[in-house]
C-alpha positions as a printed NumPy array, in Angstrom:
array([[  59.314,   34.409, -143.604],
       [  61.317,   37.645, -143.523],
       [  63.003,   38.451, -140.216],
       [  62.339,   41.768, -138.519],
       [  65.571,   43.281, -137.164],
       [  65.922,   43.6  , -133.393],
       [  67.81 ,   46.737, -132.356],
       [  71.067,   46.014, -130.6  ],
       [  71.199,   46.881, -126.931],
       [  74.312,   48.522, -125.603],
       [  75.117,   47.592, -122.005],
       [  77.443,   49.235, -119.575],
       [  78.198,   49.102, -115.876],
       [  76.305,   51.462, -113.6  ],
       [  78.422,   53.673, -111.41 ],
       [  76.549,   54.138, -108.124],
       [  78.651,   57.18 , -107.379],
       [  78.791,   58.555, -103.921],
       [  76.395,   55.914, -102.583],
       [  79.152,   53.284, -102.733],
       [  82.257,   54.606, -100.919],
       [  85.567,   52.82 , -101.09 ],
       [  86.063,   50.06 ,  -98.515],
       [  87.732,   51.289,  -95.292],
       [  91.387,   50.376,  -94.651],
       [  90.546,   47.754,  -92.075],
       [  88.503,   45.832,  -94.634],
       [  91.45 ,   45.788,  -97.021],
       [  93.715,   44.558,  -94.239],
       [  91.408,   41.691,  -93.372],
       [  91.005,   40.808,  -97.059],
       [  94.758,   40.216,  -97.207],
       [  94.437,   37.48 ,  -94.596],
       [  95.479,   39.158,  -91.323],
       [  95.405,   36.653,  -88.436],
       [  93.022,   37.809,  -85.647],
       [  94.315,   37.635,  -82.072],
       [  93.109,   34.97 ,  -79.718],
       [  91.093,   35.754,  -76.605],
       [  88.209,   34.763,  -74.402],
       [  85.296,   33.447,  -76.533],
       [  82.306,   35.712,  -76.722],
       [  79.984,   32.797,  -75.978],
       [  80.833,   32.914,  -72.255],
       [  79.927,   36.597,  -71.887],
       [  77.029,   36.502,  -74.382],
       [  75.41 ,   33.624,  -72.516],
       [  75.146,   35.762,  -69.393],
       [  73.553,   38.629,  -71.3  ],
       [  71.027,   36.322,  -72.944],
       [  69.792,   35.196,  -69.539],
       [  68.963,   38.77 ,  -68.591],
       [  67.45 ,   39.62 ,  -71.969],
       [  65.398,   36.429,  -71.876],
       [  63.85 ,   37.077,  -68.451],
       [  60.793,   39.14 ,  -69.554],
       [  60.052,   36.91 ,  -72.54 ],
       [  60.522,   33.866,  -70.314],
       [  57.942,   35.12 ,  -67.842],
       [  55.568,   36.038,  -70.639],
       [  56.148,   32.68 ,  -72.278],
       [  55.348,   30.903,  -69.02 ],
       [  52.051,   32.692,  -68.644],
       [  51.31 ,   32.144,  -72.307],
       [  52.049,   28.447,  -71.929],
       [  49.624,   28.232,  -69.025],
       [  46.917,   30.003,  -70.999],
       [  47.639,   27.982,  -74.127],
       [  47.63 ,   24.693,  -72.259],
       [  44.409,   25.696,  -70.528],
       [  42.839,   26.484,  -73.903],
       [  44.214,   23.257,  -75.364],
       [  42.871,   21.227,  -72.44 ],
       [  39.464,   22.864,  -72.747],
       [  39.433,   22.111,  -76.463],
       [  40.48 ,   18.529,  -75.729],
       [  37.561,   18.172,  -73.307],
       [  35.199,   19.641,  -75.906],
       [  36.585,   17.244,  -78.516],
       [  36.089,   14.294,  -76.155],
       [  32.509,   15.368,  -75.538],
       [  31.878,   15.744,  -79.265],
       [  33.322,   12.273,  -79.881],
       [  31.071,   10.714,  -77.247],
       [  28.042,   12.568,  -78.627],
       [  28.962,   11.348,  -82.086],
       [  29.167,    7.738,  -80.867],
       [  25.729,    8.036,  -79.256],
       [  24.202,    9.647,  -82.355],
       [  25.595,    6.903,  -84.58 ],
       [  24.442,    4.17 ,  -82.223],
       [  20.895,    5.556,  -81.958],
       [  20.587,    6.059,  -85.686],
       [  22.065,    2.63 ,  -86.354],
       [  19.643,    0.931,  -83.943],
       [  16.601,    2.675,  -85.448],
       [  17.82 ,    1.93 ,  -88.96 ],
       [  18.098,   -1.742,  -87.979],
       [  14.553,   -1.629,  -86.581],
       [  13.357,   -0.131,  -89.857],
       [  15.073,   -2.915,  -91.804],
       [  13.537,   -5.543,  -89.528],
       [  10.056,   -4.082,  -90.017],
       [  10.595,   -3.901,  -93.757],
       [  11.527,   -7.607,  -93.695],
       [   8.369,   -8.408,  -91.739],
       [   6.384,   -6.449,  -94.319],
       [   7.875,   -8.657,  -97.024],
       [   6.71 ,  -11.752,  -95.133],
       [   3.199,  -10.311,  -94.883],
       [   2.747,   -9.111,  -98.451],
       [   5.26 ,  -10.905, -100.687],
       [   3.502,  -13.276, -103.115],
       [   3.846,  -17.044, -102.858],
       [   4.17 ,  -17.381,  -99.053],
       [   0.801,  -19.073,  -98.392],
       [  -2.32 ,  -17.97 ,  -96.557],
       [  -2.561,  -15.456,  -93.695],
       [  -2.056,  -18.093,  -91.014],
       [   1.175,  -19.212,  -92.638],
       [   2.377,  -15.647,  -93.027],
       [   1.563,  -14.772,  -89.391],
       [   3.415,  -17.88 ,  -88.279],
       [   6.483,  -16.778,  -90.272],
       [   6.219,  -13.302,  -88.732],
       [   5.989,  -14.819,  -85.245],
       [   9.134,  -16.845,  -85.875],
       [  10.903,  -13.759,  -87.155],
       [   9.85 ,  -11.654,  -84.132],
       [  10.963,  -14.372,  -81.727],
       [  14.394,  -14.339,  -83.389],
       [  14.798,  -10.585,  -83.01 ],
       [  16.34 ,   -9.349,  -79.805],
       [  15.118,   -5.748,  -79.891],
       [  11.327,   -6.271,  -80.061],
       [   8.802,   -8.804,  -78.714],
       [   5.748,   -8.193,  -80.912],
       [   4.436,   -6.517,  -84.053],
       [   0.953,   -5.075,  -84.43 ],
       [  -0.519,   -4.889,  -87.924],
       [  -2.746,   -1.904,  -88.72 ],
       [  -4.968,   -1.318,  -91.735],
       [  -4.29 ,    1.849,  -93.801],
       [  -7.235,    3.44 ,  -91.951],
       [  -5.334,    3.038,  -88.668],
       [  -7.503,    0.219,  -87.251],
       [  -5.624,   -2.581,  -85.515],
       [  -5.869,   -5.894,  -87.416],
       [  -3.808,   -8.319,  -85.379],
       [  -0.772,   -8.59 ,  -83.116],
       [   1.943,  -11.186,  -83.593],
       [   4.23 ,  -11.801,  -80.6  ],
       [   6.7  ,  -14.229,  -79.196],
       [   5.035,  -16.962,  -77.149],
       [   6.714,  -16.191,  -73.847],
       [   5.94 ,  -12.449,  -73.615],
       [   2.809,  -10.88 ,  -72.056],
       [   0.159,   -9.212,  -74.168],
       [   1.513,   -5.911,  -75.496],
       [   0.03 ,   -2.499,  -74.856],
       [  -0.444,   -0.635,  -78.136],
       [  -3.257,    1.59 ,  -79.39 ],
       [  -6.132,   -0.192,  -81.121],
       [  -6.547,    2.696,  -83.526],
       [  -3.945,    5.198,  -84.725],
       [  -4.471,    8.96 ,  -84.56 ],
       [  -5.154,   10.766,  -87.888],
       [  -2.075,   12.993,  -87.372],
       [   0.145,    9.915,  -87.076],
       [  -1.423,    8.388,  -90.201],
       [  -0.741,   11.576,  -92.143],
       [   2.877,   11.651,  -90.928],
       [   3.413,    8.023,  -91.938],
       [   1.923,    8.62 ,  -95.393],
       [   4.016,   11.739,  -96.034],
       [   7.357,   10.426,  -94.752],
       [   7.162,    6.842,  -95.937],
       [   9.649,    5.611,  -93.326],
       [   9.963,    4.853,  -89.617],
       [   8.193,    7.29 ,  -87.249],
       [   9.29 ,    7.457,  -83.597],
       [   6.551,    8.225,  -81.086],
       [   7.427,    8.123,  -77.397],
       [   9.124,    6.141,  -74.65 ],
       [   6.826,    3.738,  -72.804],
       [   7.123,    1.16 ,  -70.045],
       [   6.851,   -2.376,  -71.354],
       [   4.735,   -5.093,  -69.781],
       [   7.947,   -6.398,  -68.227],
       [   8.726,   -3.007,  -66.682],
       [  11.612,   -1.923,  -68.881],
       [  11.752,    1.198,  -71.1  ],
       [  10.718,    0.731,  -74.721],
       [  10.41 ,    3.085,  -77.684],
       [   7.12 ,    3.065,  -79.549],
       [   7.627,    3.178,  -83.34 ],
       [   5.45 ,    2.764,  -86.438],
       [   6.462,    1.83 ,  -89.981],
       [   4.323,    2.143,  -93.163],
       [   4.342,   -0.728,  -95.66 ],
       [   4.3  ,    1.09 ,  -99.01 ],
       [   3.568,   -0.779, -102.216],
       [   3.1  ,    0.847, -105.612],
       [   3.116,    4.342, -104.132],
       [   0.434,    3.791, -101.48 ],
       [   0.347,    2.598,  -97.865],
       [  -0.834,   -1.021,  -97.776],
       [  -0.513,   -1.449,  -94.015],
       [   1.234,   -0.08 ,  -90.919],
       [   3.417,   -2.015,  -88.503],
       [   3.748,   -0.9  ,  -84.888],
       [   6.09 ,   -2.194,  -82.22 ],
       [   7.997,   -1.26 ,  -79.093],
       [  11.815,   -1.283,  -79.351],
       [  13.748,   -2.314,  -76.25 ],
       [  16.132,    0.374,  -75.015],
       [  18.19 ,   -1.759,  -72.647],
       [  21.273,   -2.051,  -74.917],
       [  21.337,    1.676,  -75.698],
       [  20.983,    2.506,  -71.995],
       [  23.928,    0.191,  -71.256],
       [  25.941,    2.026,  -73.921],
       [  25.232,    5.334,  -72.141],
       [  26.631,    3.908,  -68.912],
       [  29.694,    2.384,  -70.577],
       [  30.646,    5.628,  -72.331],
       [  30.148,    7.71 ,  -69.211],
       [  32.13 ,    5.341,  -66.992],
       [  34.974,    4.891,  -69.466],
       [  35.536,    8.493,  -70.531],
       [  33.771,   10.798,  -68.037],
       [  34.192,    9.065,  -64.689],
       [  30.531,    8.313,  -64.03 ],
       [  27.747,    6.273,  -65.635],
       [  25.372,    9.199,  -65.031],
       [  27.198,   11.602,  -67.37 ],
       [  25.771,   10.545,  -70.762],
       [  22.055,   10.689,  -71.522],
       [  19.464,   11.554,  -74.189],
       [  16.345,   13.695,  -73.693],
       [  13.361,   14.572,  -75.868],
       [  12.006,   18.03 ,  -76.648],
       [  10.113,   18.051,  -73.324],
       [  13.477,   17.421,  -71.559],
       [  12.331,   13.973,  -70.425],
       [  14.813,   11.103,  -70.39 ],
       [  14.906,    8.878,  -73.469],
       [  18.197,    7.075,  -72.813],
       [  20.172,    6.859,  -69.566],
       [  22.473,    4.419,  -67.789],
       [  19.63 ,    3.722,  -65.335],
       [  16.695,    2.187,  -67.313],
       [  14.379,    2.765,  -64.345],
       [  14.841,    6.53 ,  -64.638],
       [  14.018,    6.281,  -68.365],
       [  10.937,    4.213,  -67.681],
       [   9.872,    6.808,  -65.103],
       [  10.285,    9.532,  -67.782],
       [  12.357,   11.672,  -65.395],
       [  12.112,   15.394,  -66.18 ],
       [  15.415,   17.248,  -66.818],
       [  13.862,   20.671,  -67.524],
       [  15.71 ,   22.288,  -64.628],
       [  19.045,   20.746,  -65.525],
       [  21.743,   23.446,  -65.771],
       [  22.895,   22.306,  -69.217],
       [  19.543,   23.287,  -70.756],
       [  19.195,   26.623,  -68.903],
       [  21.549,   28.413,  -71.333],
       [  19.585,   27.388,  -74.441],
       [  17.819,   30.171,  -76.344],
       [  15.796,   30.46 ,  -79.523],
       [  14.418,   27.225,  -80.991],
       [  15.376,   24.695,  -78.34 ],
       [  12.865,   22.032,  -79.364],
       [  15.676,   20.024,  -81.007],
       [  13.762,   19.948,  -84.293],
       [  16.73 ,   21.464,  -86.147],
       [  20.437,   20.614,  -86.045],
       [  22.106,   22.455,  -83.181],
       [  24.967,   22.128,  -80.723],
       [  25.72 ,   23.859,  -77.417],
       [  28.554,   23.96 ,  -74.904],
       [  28.031,   25.315,  -71.399],
       [  29.494,   25.556,  -67.915],
       [  26.89 ,   25.092,  -65.188],
       [  26.331,   23.963,  -61.624],
       [  24.823,   20.655,  -60.627],
       [  24.288,   19.906,  -56.97 ],
       [  26.704,   22.68 ,  -55.973],
       [  29.446,   21.296,  -58.223],
       [  30.907,   23.169,  -61.22 ],
       [  30.276,   21.172,  -64.386],
       [  31.119,   21.41 ,  -68.083],
       [  28.761,   19.903,  -70.634],
       [  27.864,   19.643,  -74.322],
       [  24.794,   18.66 ,  -76.262],
       [  23.843,   18.073,  -79.893],
       [  20.411,   17.581,  -81.401],
       [  19.093,   14.47 ,  -83.104],
       [  16.746,   16.661,  -85.101],
       [  14.994,   13.856,  -86.997],
       [  13.61 ,   12.542,  -83.699],
       [  13.391,   15.797,  -81.693],
       [  15.982,   14.475,  -79.215],
       [  19.265,   15.823,  -77.844],
       [  22.365,   13.9  ,  -76.778],
       [  23.981,   15.411,  -73.653],
       [  27.284,   14.754,  -71.877],
       [  28.498,   16.33 ,  -68.649],
       [  31.611,   16.168,  -66.475],
       [  32.777,   17.855,  -63.264],
       [  35.314,   20.576,  -64.022],
       [  37.513,   19.277,  -61.21 ],
       [  37.803,   15.981,  -63.102],
       [  38.015,   17.441,  -66.619],
       [  40.735,   19.978,  -65.748],
       [  42.544,   18.029,  -63.013],
       [  45.926,   18.228,  -64.799],
       [  45.716,   22.013,  -65.255],
       [  46.461,   22.957,  -61.615],
       [  49.503,   20.699,  -61.42 ],
       [  50.828,   22.097,  -64.677],
       [  50.458,   25.686,  -63.431],
       [  52.369,   24.933,  -60.243],
       [  55.217,   23.365,  -62.204],
       [  55.464,   26.306,  -64.614],
       [  55.445,   28.891,  -61.816],
       [  58.216,   27.041,  -59.969],
       [  60.343,   26.858,  -63.116],
       [  59.766,   30.57 ,  -63.795],
       [  60.86 ,   31.545,  -60.288],
       [  64.097,   29.559,  -60.566],
       [  64.87 ,   30.921,  -64.035],
       [  64.204,   34.508,  -62.936],
       [  66.549,   34.167,  -59.961],
       [  69.347,   32.731,  -62.099],
       [  68.889,   35.376,  -64.806],
       [  68.985,   38.282,  -62.329],
       [  72.123,   37.026,  -60.543],
       [  74.17 ,   35.971,  -63.555],
       [  72.931,   38.177,  -66.4  ],
       [  73.941,   41.531,  -64.875],
       [  77.601,   40.443,  -64.764],
       [  78.135,   40.594,  -68.537],
       [  75.678,   43.23 ,  -69.772],
       [  77.889,   46.339,  -69.563],
       [  80.907,   44.942,  -71.4  ],
       [  78.826,   43.612,  -74.327],
       [  76.757,   46.752,  -74.986],
       [  79.346,   48.882,  -76.825],
       [  80.391,   46.541,  -79.708],
       [  76.794,   45.46 ,  -80.243],
       [  75.79 ,   49.104,  -80.727],
       [  78.511,   49.45 ,  -83.391],
       [  77.198,   46.393,  -85.19 ],
       [  73.629,   47.716,  -85.037],
       [  74.726,   51.065,  -86.502],
       [  76.576,   49.326,  -89.335],
       [  73.546,   47.132,  -90.041],
       [  71.268,   50.187,  -90.215],
       [  73.684,   51.84 ,  -92.622],
       [  73.66 ,   48.707,  -94.757],
       [  69.856,   48.794,  -94.789],
       [  70.163,   52.311,  -96.247],
       [  72.55 ,   50.91 ,  -98.906],
       [  75.595,   52.597,  -97.411],
       [  78.29 ,   49.956,  -97.71 ],
       [  80.719,   50.773,  -94.894],
       [  82.519,   48.738,  -92.257],
       [  81.765,   48.435,  -88.57 ],
       [  85.024,   50.104,  -87.42 ],
       [  88.271,   49.015,  -85.799],
       [  86.729,   48.883,  -82.337],
       [  84.887,   45.749,  -83.418],
       [  87.205,   44.227,  -86.022],
       [  90.218,   44.298,  -83.667],
       [  88.424,   42.178,  -81.073],
       [  89.695,   38.644,  -80.536],
       [  86.307,   37.055,  -79.835],
       [  83.255,   36.092,  -81.864],
       [  82.141,   39.745,  -82.149],
       [  85.417,   40.526,  -83.884],
       [  84.886,   37.605,  -86.248],
       [  81.37 ,   38.857,  -86.928],
       [  82.625,   42.388,  -87.614],
       [  85.242,   41.196,  -90.1  ],
       [  82.686,   38.975,  -91.836],
       [  80.314,   41.955,  -91.962],
       [  82.929,   44.117,  -93.69 ],
       [  83.59 ,   41.392,  -96.254],
       [  79.846,   41.108,  -96.835],
       [  79.567,   44.873,  -97.422],
       [  82.226,   44.727, -100.136],
       [  80.513,   41.73 , -101.768],
       [  77.081,   43.379, -101.634],
       [  78.436,   46.526, -103.272],
       [  79.795,   44.48 , -106.178],
       [  76.592,   42.427, -106.447],
       [  74.471,   45.574, -106.519],
       [  76.423,   46.85 , -109.504],
       [  75.891,   43.491, -111.211],
       [  72.168,   43.429, -110.446],
       [  71.664,   46.978, -111.726],
       [  73.511,   46.108, -114.926],
       [  71.472,   42.942, -115.507],
       [  68.235,   44.773, -114.725],
       [  68.99 ,   47.425, -117.327],
       [  69.91 ,   44.77 , -119.874],
       [  66.712,   42.815, -119.216],
       [  64.583,   45.978, -119.342],
       [  66.083,   46.969, -122.682],
       [  65.886,   43.491, -124.233],
       [  62.324,   42.858, -123.04 ],
       [  61.106,   45.611, -125.358],
       [  62.19 ,   43.545, -128.351],
       [  62.301,   39.916, -127.173],
       [  60.002,   37.573, -125.289],
       [  60.785,   36.907, -121.604],
       [  61.97 ,   33.33 , -122.312],
       [  64.418,   34.586, -124.932],
       [  65.611,   37.375, -122.606],
       [  66.294,   34.782, -119.881],
       [  68.202,   32.677, -122.404],
       [  70.329,   35.625, -123.493],
       [  71.068,   37.012, -120.017],
       [  71.576,   33.741, -118.137],
       [  73.519,   31.944, -120.931],
       [  75.518,   34.525, -122.888],
       [  77.827,   31.746, -124.134],
       [  74.932,   30.434, -126.249],
       [  74.827,   33.618, -128.32 ],
       [  76.166,   31.944, -131.442],
       [  74.704,   31.164, -134.829],
       [  72.848,   27.891, -135.231],
       [  69.845,   26.117, -133.846],
       [  68.245,   22.821, -132.971],
       [  65.393,   20.84 , -134.448],
       [  62.289,   20.986, -132.236],
       [  58.583,   20.358, -132.524],
       [  56.842,   23.729, -132.338],
       [  53.371,   25.156, -132.742],
       [  53.222,   28.233, -134.967],
       [  50.499,   30.859, -134.545],
       [  49.715,   33.521, -137.167],
       [  47.131,   36.262, -136.646],
       [  46.494,   38.816, -139.382],
       [  44.249,   41.892, -139.522],
       [  41.685,   41.281, -142.267],
       [  41.349,   44.143, -144.775],
       [  44.289,   46.047, -143.327],
       [  45.233,   47.654, -146.652],
       [  41.779,   49.174, -147.113],
       [  41.763,   50.293, -143.475],
       [  45.149,   51.986, -143.932],
       [  43.865,   53.892, -146.941],
       [  40.844,   55.226, -145.052],
       [  42.526,   56.256, -141.797],
       [  45.437,   58.548, -140.872],
       [  48.659,   56.66 , -140.128],
       [  48.677,   57.932, -136.52 ],
       [  45.391,   56.123, -135.843],
       [  46.612,   52.964, -137.559],
       [  49.786,   52.928, -135.463],
       [  47.841,   53.54 , -132.22 ],
       [  45.387,   50.752, -133.063],
       [  48.156,   48.269, -133.91 ],
       [  50.033,   49.16 , -130.739],
       [  46.97 ,   48.401, -128.616],
       [  46.29 ,   45.187, -130.523],
       [  49.908,   44.001, -130.255],
       [  50.096,   44.937, -126.551],
       [  47.125,   42.791, -125.581],
       [  48.074,   40.01 , -128.003],
       [  51.549,   39.861, -126.449],
       [  50.065,   39.621, -122.964],
       [  47.659,   36.84 , -123.994],
       [  50.319,   34.834, -125.842],
       [  52.884,   35.09 , -123.049],
       [  50.288,   34.19 , -120.435],
       [  49.624,   30.985, -122.378],
       [  53.357,   30.145, -122.474],
       [  54.177,   31.316, -126.009],
       [  56.683,   33.841, -127.312],
       [  56.29 ,   36.609, -129.877],
       [  58.56 ,   35.715, -132.765],
       [  57.95 ,   38.905, -134.709],
       [  55.412,   41.516, -135.794],
       [  55.157,   41.595, -139.596],
       [  53.244,   44.724, -140.464],
       [  49.725,   43.956, -139.229],
       [  50.523,   40.277, -138.645],
       [  51.602,   38.545, -135.424],
       [  53.762,   35.434, -135.467],
       [  54.021,   33.512, -132.192],
       [  55.739,   30.256, -131.266],
       [  55.106,   27.549, -128.664],
       [  57.729,   24.895, -127.927],
       [  60.838,   27.045, -128.186],
       [  62.991,   27.94 , -126.349],
       [  60.896,   26.199, -123.661],
       [  58.472,   23.417, -124.407],
       [  55.404,   22.09 , -122.617],
       [  53.464,   18.855, -123.177],
       [  50.36 ,   20.88 , -124.114],
       [  51.914,   23.549, -126.348],
       [  49.387,   22.945, -129.13 ],
       [  46.469,   23.348, -126.722],
       [  48.013,   26.517, -125.271],
       [  48.306,   28.026, -128.759],
       [  44.656,   27.323, -129.616],
       [  43.553,   28.679, -126.237],
       [  45.55 ,   31.851, -126.883],
       [  43.775,   32.197, -130.245],
       [  40.403,   31.896, -128.49 ],
       [  41.44 ,   34.428, -125.839],
       [  42.544,   36.88 , -128.519],
       [  39.296,   36.471, -130.441],
       [  37.275,   37.091, -127.277],
       [  39.36 ,   40.119, -126.33 ],
       [  38.875,   41.595, -129.818],
       [  35.19 ,   42.22 , -128.992],
       [  36.323,   44.513, -126.16 ],
       [  38.943,   46.166, -128.33 ],
       [  36.457,   46.829, -131.118],
       [  34.089,   48.57 , -128.703],
       [  36.907,   50.868, -127.636],
       [  37.988,   51.604, -131.202],
       [  34.424,   52.235, -132.417],
       [  33.975,   54.733, -129.591],
       [  37.32 ,   56.484, -130.258],
       [  37.756,   56.312, -134.036],
       [  34.605,   54.735, -135.434],
       [  36.428,   51.664, -136.77 ],
       [  36.694,   47.983, -135.933],
       [  38.837,   45.106, -137.169],
       [  38.68 ,   41.334, -137.527],
       [  41.481,   38.79 , -137.214],
       [  42.15 ,   35.659, -139.249],
       [  44.14 ,   33.124, -137.224],
       [  45.966,   29.968, -138.291],
       [  47.728,   27.407, -136.08 ],
       [  49.961,   24.522, -137.179],
       [  52.249,   22.081, -135.328],
       [  55.331,   20.422, -136.75 ],
       [  59.122,   20.277, -136.78 ],
       [  61.272,   23.385, -137.261],
       [  64.752,   24.627, -136.523],
       [  64.846,   27.1  , -133.616],
       [  67.886,   29.185, -132.831],
       [  69.971,   32.229, -133.698],
       [  69.854,   33.299, -137.343],
       [  71.852,   36.115, -138.966],
       [  75.506,   36.988, -138.702],
       [  78.079,   37.163, -135.92 ],
       [  77.469,   40.912, -135.656],
       [  73.701,   40.861, -136.017],
       [  71.401,   37.913, -135.191],
       [  67.916,   37.153, -133.956],
       [  66.23 ,   34.191, -132.281],
       [  63.55 ,   32.679, -134.555],
       [  62.18 ,   29.445, -136.013],
       [  62.561,   28.361, -139.634],
       [  61.007,   25.509, -141.562],
       [  58.066,   24.29 , -143.595],
       [  55.927,   24.321, -140.462],
       [  56.097,   28.132, -140.464],
       [  54.999,   28.277, -144.12 ],
       [  52.084,   25.891, -143.524],
       [  50.861,   27.955, -140.562],
       [  50.995,   31.118, -142.706],
       [  49.047,   29.392, -145.528],
       [  46.362,   28.202, -143.09 ],
       [  46.021,   31.723, -141.683],
       [  45.612,   33.101, -145.229],
       [  42.611,   30.783, -145.772],
       [  40.845,   31.876, -142.57 ],
       [  37.841,   34.149, -142.823],
       [  37.409,   37.209, -140.611],
       [  37.023,   36.086, -137.   ],
       [  37.862,   32.472, -137.899],
       [  40.472,   30.244, -136.219],
       [  41.788,   27.371, -138.36 ],
       [  44.08 ,   24.629, -137.079],
       [  45.823,   21.798, -138.897],
       [  45.373,   18.055, -138.489],
       [  48.702,   17.764, -136.63 ],
       [  47.645,   20.428, -134.116],
       [  44.345,   18.664, -133.526],
       [  46.195,   15.388, -132.866],
       [  48.432,   17.062, -130.24 ],
       [  45.408,   18.563, -128.513],
       [  43.924,   15.08 , -128.122],
       [  41.208,   14.512, -125.535],
       [  41.485,   17.946, -123.951],
       [  37.795,   18.733, -124.026],
       [  38.175,   21.323, -126.793],
       [  35.664,   20.88 , -129.644],
       [  37.032,   21.327, -133.162],
       [  34.79 ,   21.367, -136.24 ],
       [  36.128,   19.701, -139.426],
       [  36.5  ,   22.283, -142.206],
       [  37.402,   19.848, -144.96 ],
       [  40.584,   19.298, -146.877],
       [  42.327,   22.305, -148.399],
       [  45.113,   22.435, -150.934],
       [  47.748,   24.851, -149.702],
       [  49.712,   27.007, -152.103],
       [  53.023,   25.362, -153.004],
       [  52.028,   21.896, -151.657],
       [  50.768,   18.941, -153.702],
       [  48.992,   17.016, -150.935],
       [  45.755,   18.316, -149.451],
       [  45.771,   19.359, -145.809],
       [  42.889,   18.592, -143.488],
       [  41.744,   21.714, -141.644],
       [  39.656,   22.173, -138.487],
       [  37.849,   25.24 , -137.19 ],
       [  37.621,   26.408, -133.576],
       [  33.927,   27.271, -133.161],
       [  32.744,   30.463, -131.504]])
């Protein structure tokens, strides 16, 4: 392929002019290695000044620490409450899930084939119920809701369960198909139990319904354990239903009595839908028996319950008062020390610091001047800082000239070379010599179809404007995908992936760039139809293989490019492409691999100048 010349860029140093004055005499003297005099270290005097300067921030920091620690402690209490609520929610759900599994197992005993007659099945159910610790009986109901029989452990009294189920309950069981929780009752033995019903569903219909009463003793004990361990009282964790009546509490007798908590301060702040039928959470401060409390609750929406925890604020925030007293004492001592000691050194330190501030402000305005002899002659750390500042100003002035020069070089080169090549030229000027290295590259050719006919029908100004727009967007797309523009050949674009920088997915990047360019061309054609009444189509070819990449030309005039048979094959594939078609070679398809990109086989083609046929693939629209 013929190489397009790249105009040479002449570089020169930038003279900042009056903005960069000559270094002052004191800077030159220090640069020659003058030995600074010895004196009292600045640290001793600066330490005193820092105490005074730190007094207001210290006071503010103390107050901020108190507020922050108060907020952190409150959040910690909230987090503890949420953790306890979460434990209760998981325990309740786990217990009811276990009950549902037990009832499902009993249903298997009743209706599974091959287990004998009804008497045998009821005997198996009785054995199973006796082995369970959370229920004492099971009542079997017909699908109509009529009680059939009750199977219980031998040692328990006769249970109290409805002989016929309400139609609303039957409808709920049929629609849900899983465990339905009814209400808390008092068992024949006097303890609180939860009345539940479970439908036995076979082949899409309810074959029977099992009812039982689940013992709540273990869950009530859990409430007491959590409250005593984390909140200081067994009374501080409980569960209520939508009528605010106790469901779970450390005292089973209060649950069995269905104690009403409607007037409890934790529920007074609730608004909107407070029936616990939807997921909700609330945090509130309230009074209980004349004591300030903090509490949280979260809904168990599937059952219409809410888990509540409460704690006296005096217990929850006990460490806050002690912390505030300690901080205030420390602040008072620090303020006294700062006022007595800090004033002793403030006056003497003010003058050289002002000089340093003025020099720093001048440096911010890019005026590279020293801080003055009043600072550099000092024998303490301020003098050392002033001399270091002057040296820095000289260095920054030189670096600014260098940066301006490199910026101009990069700006000029970037008009003709890709960013990767510009970086190679600017950062490694020693590599500007003829020669190259063998690399695996992916070559991309895109050509305007029917360009000759288009050139004949349109003024050259329009053709140039169209090509400039096309090349501008093509360059952006190719560089965004990690490629470089090798050259523009008339109406053709040649791009390279894998040189001077390579990526593991260079072949995929090249094909993706081809797709991006094809998609963008629809937008470009709409613009050109509106402006000039014309549109174009591109034929694109992509091939991957070995090539030599490097500087080609002469010592006086060279360009960075790639040379090899891979370039020729890519050009031949592009020449076979139809308008709007993207063709890739077999080697490119192999590099793409399992990338998720679909390629359509386009058969084997015999390329001009090659004896063997080349298998070609098409990138579908």
